[in-house]
NUNUVO-417165 format. One record per residue: x, y, z of N, C-alpha, C, O in turn; residue number from 0; residue in one letter. Coordinates in nm, 3 decimals. Each point is the difference from the previous one (the first is absolute). Layout:
N
+---------+---------+---------+---------+---------+---------+---------+---------+---------+---------+---------+---------+------+------+
:    n_c1 :    n_c2 :    n_c3 :   ca_c1 :   ca_c2 :   ca_c3 :    c_c1 :    c_c2 :    c_c3 :    o_c1 :    o_c2 :    o_c3 : resi : resn :
+---------+---------+---------+---------+---------+---------+---------+---------+---------+---------+---------+---------+------+------+
:       X :       Y :       Z :       X :       Y :       Z :       X :       Y :       Z :       X :       Y :       Z :  NUM :    a :
...
+---------+---------+---------+---------+---------+---------+---------+---------+---------+---------+---------+---------+------+------+
***
This chain:
82
+---------+---------+---------+---------+---------+---------+---------+---------+---------+---------+---------+---------+------+------+
:    n_c1 :    n_c2 :    n_c3 :   ca_c1 :   ca_c2 :   ca_c3 :    c_c1 :    c_c2 :    c_c3 :    o_c1 :    o_c2 :    o_c3 : resi : resn :
+---------+---------+---------+---------+---------+---------+---------+---------+---------+---------+---------+---------+------+------+
: -17.076 :   6.881 : -18.017 :   0.019 :  -0.072 :  -0.126 :   0.086 :  -0.123 :   0.026 :   0.101 :   0.008 :   0.070 :    0 :    x :
:  -0.139 :  -0.117 :  -0.125 :   0.070 :  -0.127 :   0.020 :   0.102 :  -0.023 :  -0.111 :  -0.030 :   0.018 :  -0.118 :    1 :    x :
:   0.151 :  -0.057 :   0.157 :   0.105 :  -0.031 :  -0.097 :  -0.018 :  -0.143 :  -0.046 :  -0.020 :  -0.088 :   0.083 :    2 :    x :
:   0.027 :   0.061 :  -0.214 :  -0.015 :  -0.137 :  -0.050 :   0.103 :  -0.093 :   0.062 :   0.108 :   0.042 :   0.042 :    3 :    x :
:  -0.143 :  -0.171 :  -0.037 :   0.094 :  -0.097 :   0.058 :   0.133 :   0.007 :  -0.074 :   0.005 :   0.026 :  -0.120 :    4 :    x :
:   0.100 :  -0.050 :   0.192 :   0.134 :   0.016 :  -0.055 :   0.068 :   0.118 :   0.065 :   0.122 :   0.014 :  -0.007 :    5 :    x :
:  -0.201 :   0.074 :   0.072 :   0.054 :   0.108 :   0.081 :   0.045 :   0.123 :  -0.076 :   0.033 :   0.100 :   0.064 :    6 :    x :
:  -0.031 :  -0.101 :  -0.195 :   0.049 :   0.116 :  -0.075 :  -0.114 :   0.064 :  -0.077 :  -0.086 :  -0.070 :  -0.054 :    7 :    x :
:   0.086 :   0.199 :   0.051 :  -0.098 :   0.075 :  -0.080 :   0.041 :  -0.016 :  -0.146 :   0.113 :   0.033 :  -0.035 :    8 :    x :
:  -0.203 :  -0.084 :  -0.053 :   0.040 :  -0.022 :  -0.139 :   0.038 :   0.129 :  -0.073 :   0.069 :  -0.006 :  -0.102 :    9 :    x :
:  -0.113 :   0.121 :   0.152 :   0.034 :   0.126 :  -0.063 :   0.141 :   0.046 :   0.035 :   0.060 :   0.077 :  -0.075 :   10 :    x :
:  -0.005 :  -0.124 :   0.188 :   0.132 :   0.044 :   0.046 :   0.089 :  -0.120 :   0.025 :   0.011 :  -0.047 :   0.113 :   11 :    x :
:   0.051 :  -0.001 :  -0.216 :   0.095 :  -0.111 :   0.015 :   0.136 :   0.054 :   0.038 :   0.041 :   0.105 :  -0.051 :   12 :    x :
:   0.033 :  -0.175 :   0.140 :   0.136 :   0.047 :   0.031 :   0.087 :  -0.008 :  -0.125 :  -0.015 :  -0.089 :  -0.083 :   13 :    x :
:   0.105 :   0.185 :   0.072 :   0.088 :   0.003 :  -0.117 :   0.097 :  -0.117 :   0.007 :   0.067 :  -0.021 :   0.101 :   14 :    x :
:  -0.061 :  -0.055 :  -0.210 :   0.089 :  -0.115 :  -0.007 :   0.140 :   0.044 :  -0.038 :   0.018 :   0.100 :  -0.069 :   15 :    x :
:   0.080 :  -0.174 :   0.115 :   0.138 :   0.026 :  -0.042 :   0.014 :  -0.045 :  -0.144 :  -0.056 :  -0.102 :  -0.039 :   16 :    x :
:   0.128 :   0.178 :  -0.039 :   0.016 :  -0.029 :  -0.143 :   0.110 :  -0.103 :  -0.021 :   0.101 :   0.000 :   0.070 :   17 :    x :
:  -0.122 :  -0.087 :  -0.166 :   0.100 :  -0.098 :  -0.039 :   0.063 :   0.048 :  -0.129 :  -0.069 :   0.041 :  -0.093 :   18 :    x :
:   0.204 :  -0.047 :   0.088 :   0.073 :   0.049 :  -0.116 :   0.103 :  -0.104 :  -0.041 :   0.075 :  -0.051 :   0.084 :   19 :    x :
:  -0.071 :   0.020 :  -0.211 :   0.103 :  -0.089 :  -0.052 :   0.124 :   0.086 :  -0.026 :  -0.008 :   0.101 :  -0.069 :   20 :    x :
:   0.120 :  -0.141 :   0.124 :   0.123 :   0.077 :  -0.014 :   0.109 :  -0.092 :  -0.054 :   0.029 :  -0.104 :   0.058 :   21 :    x :
:   0.030 :   0.144 :  -0.168 :   0.109 :  -0.078 :  -0.058 :   0.132 :   0.067 :   0.037 :   0.020 :   0.119 :  -0.026 :   22 :    x :
:   0.069 :  -0.196 :   0.088 :   0.129 :   0.052 :   0.044 :   0.112 :  -0.087 :  -0.055 :  -0.017 :  -0.120 :  -0.023 :   23 :    x :
:   0.130 :   0.182 :   0.003 :   0.121 :  -0.074 :  -0.032 :   0.027 :  -0.094 :   0.118 :  -0.010 :   0.043 :   0.115 :   24 :    x :
:   0.043 :  -0.169 :  -0.140 :   0.022 :  -0.094 :   0.110 :   0.104 :   0.047 :   0.103 :  -0.017 :  -0.023 :   0.119 :   25 :    x :
:   0.123 :   0.088 :  -0.164 :   0.102 :   0.045 :   0.096 :  -0.054 :   0.116 :   0.086 :   0.035 :   0.012 :   0.117 :   26 :    x :
:  -0.120 :   0.072 :  -0.175 :  -0.062 :   0.108 :   0.078 :  -0.095 :  -0.060 :   0.104 :  -0.002 :   0.044 :   0.115 :   27 :    x :
:  -0.076 :  -0.144 :  -0.156 :  -0.090 :  -0.064 :   0.095 :   0.077 :  -0.066 :   0.114 :  -0.040 :   0.011 :   0.116 :   28 :    x :
:   0.149 :  -0.079 :  -0.147 :   0.080 :  -0.066 :   0.103 :   0.055 :   0.102 :   0.100 :  -0.003 :  -0.024 :   0.121 :   29 :    x :
:   0.052 :   0.137 :  -0.171 :   0.051 :   0.105 :   0.089 :  -0.113 :   0.055 :   0.086 :   0.019 :   0.024 :   0.120 :   30 :    x :
:  -0.135 :  -0.003 :  -0.180 :  -0.116 :   0.049 :   0.074 :  -0.043 :  -0.099 :   0.107 :  -0.030 :   0.039 :   0.113 :   31 :    x :
:   0.026 :  -0.167 :  -0.148 :  -0.040 :  -0.104 :   0.095 :   0.098 :  -0.009 :   0.117 :  -0.042 :  -0.019 :   0.114 :   32 :    x :
:   0.172 :   0.032 :  -0.141 :   0.100 :  -0.001 :   0.110 :  -0.020 :   0.120 :   0.091 :   0.005 :  -0.014 :   0.123 :   33 :    x :
:  -0.028 :   0.132 :  -0.182 :  -0.022 :   0.122 :   0.078 :  -0.126 :  -0.017 :   0.085 :   0.000 :   0.034 :   0.118 :   34 :    x :
:  -0.106 :  -0.085 :  -0.178 :  -0.125 :  -0.021 :   0.074 :   0.023 :  -0.096 :   0.117 :  -0.048 :   0.024 :   0.110 :   35 :    x :
:   0.122 :  -0.131 :  -0.134 :   0.029 :  -0.096 :   0.105 :   0.078 :   0.064 :   0.114 :  -0.026 :  -0.027 :   0.117 :   36 :    x :
:   0.122 :   0.112 :  -0.151 :   0.079 :   0.070 :   0.103 :  -0.089 :   0.088 :   0.088 :   0.031 :   0.020 :   0.118 :   37 :    x :
:  -0.140 :   0.032 :  -0.174 :  -0.089 :   0.089 :   0.074 :  -0.127 :  -0.073 :   0.046 :  -0.097 :   0.064 :   0.041 :   38 :    x :
:   0.098 :  -0.198 :  -0.048 :  -0.111 :  -0.084 :   0.045 :  -0.131 :   0.036 :  -0.070 :  -0.106 :   0.008 :   0.063 :   39 :    x :
:   0.115 :   0.013 :  -0.194 :  -0.118 :   0.028 :  -0.082 :  -0.004 :  -0.101 :  -0.114 :   0.101 :  -0.062 :  -0.033 :   40 :    x :
:  -0.219 :   0.046 :  -0.025 :  -0.010 :  -0.078 :  -0.125 :   0.048 :   0.090 :  -0.113 :   0.011 :   0.121 :   0.016 :   41 :    x :
:   0.017 :  -0.182 :  -0.130 :   0.040 :   0.080 :  -0.117 :  -0.112 :   0.095 :  -0.038 :   0.026 :   0.115 :  -0.037 :   42 :    x :
:  -0.150 :  -0.161 :   0.045 :  -0.115 :   0.086 :  -0.033 :  -0.007 :   0.120 :   0.094 :  -0.020 :   0.113 :  -0.045 :   43 :    x :
:   0.035 :  -0.136 :   0.176 :  -0.004 :   0.109 :   0.097 :   0.116 :   0.097 :  -0.022 :  -0.015 :   0.120 :   0.019 :   44 :    x :
:   0.130 :  -0.173 :  -0.057 :   0.116 :   0.086 :  -0.026 :  -0.025 :   0.090 :  -0.121 :   0.034 :   0.118 :   0.003 :   45 :    x :
:  -0.094 :  -0.174 :  -0.108 :  -0.032 :   0.081 :  -0.118 :  -0.098 :   0.111 :   0.039 :   0.019 :   0.115 :  -0.040 :   46 :    x :
:  -0.123 :  -0.149 :   0.117 :  -0.097 :   0.103 :   0.041 :   0.067 :   0.105 :   0.087 :  -0.026 :   0.119 :  -0.016 :   47 :    x :
:   0.112 :  -0.162 :   0.108 :   0.072 :   0.094 :   0.087 :   0.082 :   0.098 :  -0.084 :  -0.004 :   0.121 :   0.023 :   48 :    x :
:   0.078 :  -0.174 :  -0.120 :   0.086 :   0.085 :  -0.084 :  -0.082 :   0.094 :  -0.088 :   0.037 :   0.116 :  -0.018 :   49 :    x :
:  -0.148 :  -0.166 :  -0.037 :  -0.085 :   0.086 :  -0.083 :  -0.061 :   0.113 :   0.083 :  -0.004 :   0.115 :  -0.045 :   50 :    x :
:  -0.044 :  -0.146 :   0.165 :  -0.057 :   0.104 :   0.087 :   0.106 :   0.103 :   0.039 :  -0.028 :   0.120 :   0.002 :   51 :    x :
:   0.150 :  -0.167 :   0.028 :   0.106 :   0.093 :   0.036 :   0.034 :   0.092 :  -0.117 :   0.019 :   0.120 :   0.019 :   52 :    x :
:  -0.011 :  -0.177 :  -0.139 :   0.029 :   0.082 :  -0.118 :  -0.112 :   0.101 :  -0.026 :   0.027 :   0.116 :  -0.033 :   53 :    x :
:  -0.152 :  -0.159 :   0.047 :  -0.113 :   0.093 :  -0.018 :   0.003 :   0.112 :   0.103 :  -0.024 :   0.116 :  -0.033 :   54 :    x :
:   0.054 :  -0.150 :   0.158 :   0.006 :   0.102 :   0.106 :   0.113 :   0.100 :  -0.028 :  -0.020 :   0.120 :   0.015 :   55 :    x :
:   0.137 :  -0.170 :  -0.054 :   0.114 :   0.089 :  -0.029 :  -0.029 :   0.093 :  -0.117 :   0.050 :   0.112 :  -0.005 :   56 :    x :
:  -0.131 :  -0.160 :  -0.091 :  -0.035 :   0.081 :  -0.116 :  -0.122 :   0.090 :   0.026 :  -0.042 :   0.076 :  -0.086 :   57 :    x :
:  -0.014 :  -0.087 :   0.207 :  -0.119 :   0.078 :   0.033 :  -0.124 :  -0.048 :  -0.073 :  -0.091 :   0.078 :  -0.025 :   58 :    x :
:   0.088 :  -0.206 :  -0.009 :  -0.112 :  -0.054 :  -0.078 :  -0.079 :  -0.108 :   0.073 :  -0.090 :  -0.059 :  -0.059 :   59 :    x :
:   0.121 :   0.033 :   0.185 :  -0.075 :  -0.100 :   0.075 :  -0.136 :   0.059 :   0.035 :  -0.006 :   0.103 :   0.067 :   60 :    x :
:  -0.103 :  -0.165 :  -0.110 :  -0.133 :   0.055 :   0.029 :  -0.027 :   0.005 :   0.150 :   0.038 :  -0.090 :   0.075 :   61 :    x :
:  -0.105 :   0.197 :  -0.031 :  -0.032 :   0.014 :   0.143 :  -0.088 :  -0.114 :   0.049 :   0.010 :  -0.042 :   0.115 :   62 :    x :
:  -0.097 :  -0.007 :  -0.203 :  -0.093 :  -0.105 :   0.041 :   0.063 :  -0.138 :   0.001 :  -0.068 :  -0.098 :   0.033 :   63 :    x :
:   0.195 :   0.086 :  -0.069 :   0.068 :  -0.130 :   0.001 :   0.011 :  -0.048 :   0.145 :   0.054 :   0.069 :   0.086 :   64 :    x :
:  -0.107 :  -0.187 :  -0.063 :   0.004 :  -0.058 :   0.135 :   0.139 :  -0.057 :   0.026 :   0.071 :  -0.035 :  -0.095 :   65 :    x :
:  -0.031 :   0.026 :   0.222 :   0.130 :  -0.060 :   0.029 :   0.004 :  -0.147 :  -0.044 :  -0.104 :  -0.064 :  -0.015 :   66 :    x :
:   0.222 :   0.014 :  -0.005 :   0.017 :  -0.140 :  -0.038 :  -0.054 :  -0.085 :   0.116 :   0.040 :   0.020 :   0.114 :   67 :    x :
:  -0.129 :  -0.116 :  -0.144 :  -0.053 :  -0.083 :   0.109 :   0.110 :  -0.082 :   0.066 :   0.087 :  -0.055 :  -0.068 :   68 :    x :
:  -0.092 :   0.048 :   0.199 :   0.096 :  -0.082 :   0.073 :  -0.037 :  -0.145 :  -0.015 :  -0.118 :  -0.036 :   0.007 :   69 :    x :
:   0.215 :  -0.048 :  -0.027 :  -0.024 :  -0.143 :  -0.015 :   0.053 :  -0.072 :   0.123 :   0.077 :   0.056 :   0.079 :   70 :    x :
:  -0.119 :  -0.180 :  -0.064 :   0.053 :  -0.083 :   0.108 :  -0.087 :   0.004 :   0.123 :  -0.115 :   0.042 :  -0.004 :   71 :    x :
:   0.172 :  -0.086 :   0.113 :  -0.071 :  -0.013 :   0.126 :  -0.032 :   0.137 :   0.057 :   0.086 :   0.089 :   0.001 :   72 :    x :
:  -0.210 :  -0.070 :   0.048 :  -0.033 :   0.129 :   0.062 :   0.078 :   0.019 :   0.130 :   0.042 :  -0.098 :   0.061 :   73 :    x :
:  -0.021 :   0.223 :  -0.019 :   0.074 :   0.022 :   0.124 :  -0.075 :  -0.058 :   0.119 :  -0.122 :  -0.011 :   0.000 :   74 :    x :
:   0.200 :  -0.026 :   0.102 :  -0.059 :  -0.058 :   0.121 :  -0.088 :   0.103 :   0.069 :   0.034 :   0.118 :   0.004 :   75 :    x :
:  -0.145 :  -0.163 :   0.048 :  -0.095 :   0.088 :   0.069 :   0.049 :   0.026 :   0.142 :   0.060 :  -0.087 :   0.063 :   76 :    x :
:  -0.086 :   0.210 :  -0.012 :   0.036 :   0.032 :   0.138 :  -0.102 :  -0.052 :   0.099 :   0.028 :  -0.009 :   0.119 :   77 :    x :
:  -0.149 :  -0.027 :  -0.170 :  -0.105 :  -0.048 :   0.088 :   0.020 :  -0.148 :   0.030 :   0.033 :  -0.078 :  -0.090 :   78 :    x :
:  -0.053 :   0.039 :   0.217 :   0.010 :  -0.143 :   0.033 :  -0.117 :  -0.075 :  -0.061 :  -0.109 :   0.054 :  -0.015 :   79 :    x :
:   0.134 :  -0.182 :  -0.020 :  -0.107 :  -0.083 :  -0.057 :  -0.104 :  -0.030 :   0.106 :   0.035 :  -0.020 :   0.117 :   80 :    x :
:  -0.162 :   0.015 :  -0.156 :  -0.110 :  -0.027 :   0.095 :  -0.019 :  -0.146 :   0.023 :  -0.088 :  -0.039 :   0.076 :   81 :    x :
+---------+---------+---------+---------+---------+---------+---------+---------+---------+---------+---------+---------+------+------+
***
């Protein structure tokens, strides 16, 4: 069976990350942004990290939840360049 151009089966689309509007007190956001900066994360990544940790501690993190995607430069390859 041939897959239509675009490489993806139209019946099985990859699950998209959800976008959520979040309203925070400005001082809470500033504290969160400083904490994220200290840990070399974006504020968005810090919020996701904290939510996942809280869900895990409460025993509510779904088993099918994928790990947080790593951002930035991929690790150096052990193979020499050809």
